[in-house]
C-alpha positions, -999 to +999 in steps of 0.1 A: +000+002+000+017+033-011+020+062+013-009+088+012-002+124+001-004+146+026-009+189+019-017+219+042-040+244+035-042+279+053-078+300+050-092+330+066-123+344+076-137+374+094-156+366+128-176+398+138-169+411+170-135+384+169-114+393+146-098+372+115-099+338+120-070+317+103-070+279+099-050+256+088-057+218+070-043+186+072-055+168+044-051+136+028-054+143-014-075+114-026-076+125-066-092+157-067-104+157-035-088+167-001-097+151+026-093+163+064-074+146+090-070+173+117-075+210+112-066+241+137-082+276+139-067+304+156-081+342+160-054+361+172-073+390+181-096+373+208-071+343+216-094+318+205-078+289+196-094+253+187-078+221+172-098+190+163-089+154+147-111+143+118-126+112+123-156+114+099-155+125+062-146+161+060-140+176+022-116+209+018-135+225-007-129+262+002-121+275-032-093+302-019-076+276+000-036+289+004-010+256-001+011+263+032+040+244+043+037+219+071+060+235+094+033+264+094+008+239+110+025+222+135+038+255+150-002+264+152-015+229+164+013+231+191+000+265+206-009+255+245-047+258+241-060+285+263-073+281+299-111+278+304 
């Protein structure tokens, strides 16, 4: 069985009253589909932070997603979660 090709994509979204959210997705490439394995979202202005390992079929279809290097994903993934 061949290793799956992995790629990373970044998106931005304005969140009213909080700031601009940046999300980075770790995707397994399957033909033209980008199947999300993990993703992390951070809003620097508000300090909101969330990361999630995906255990269902989630396809990244955001057309404006920019390809990024794995290191950018890992830096954001490894941030300390804020205290509740």
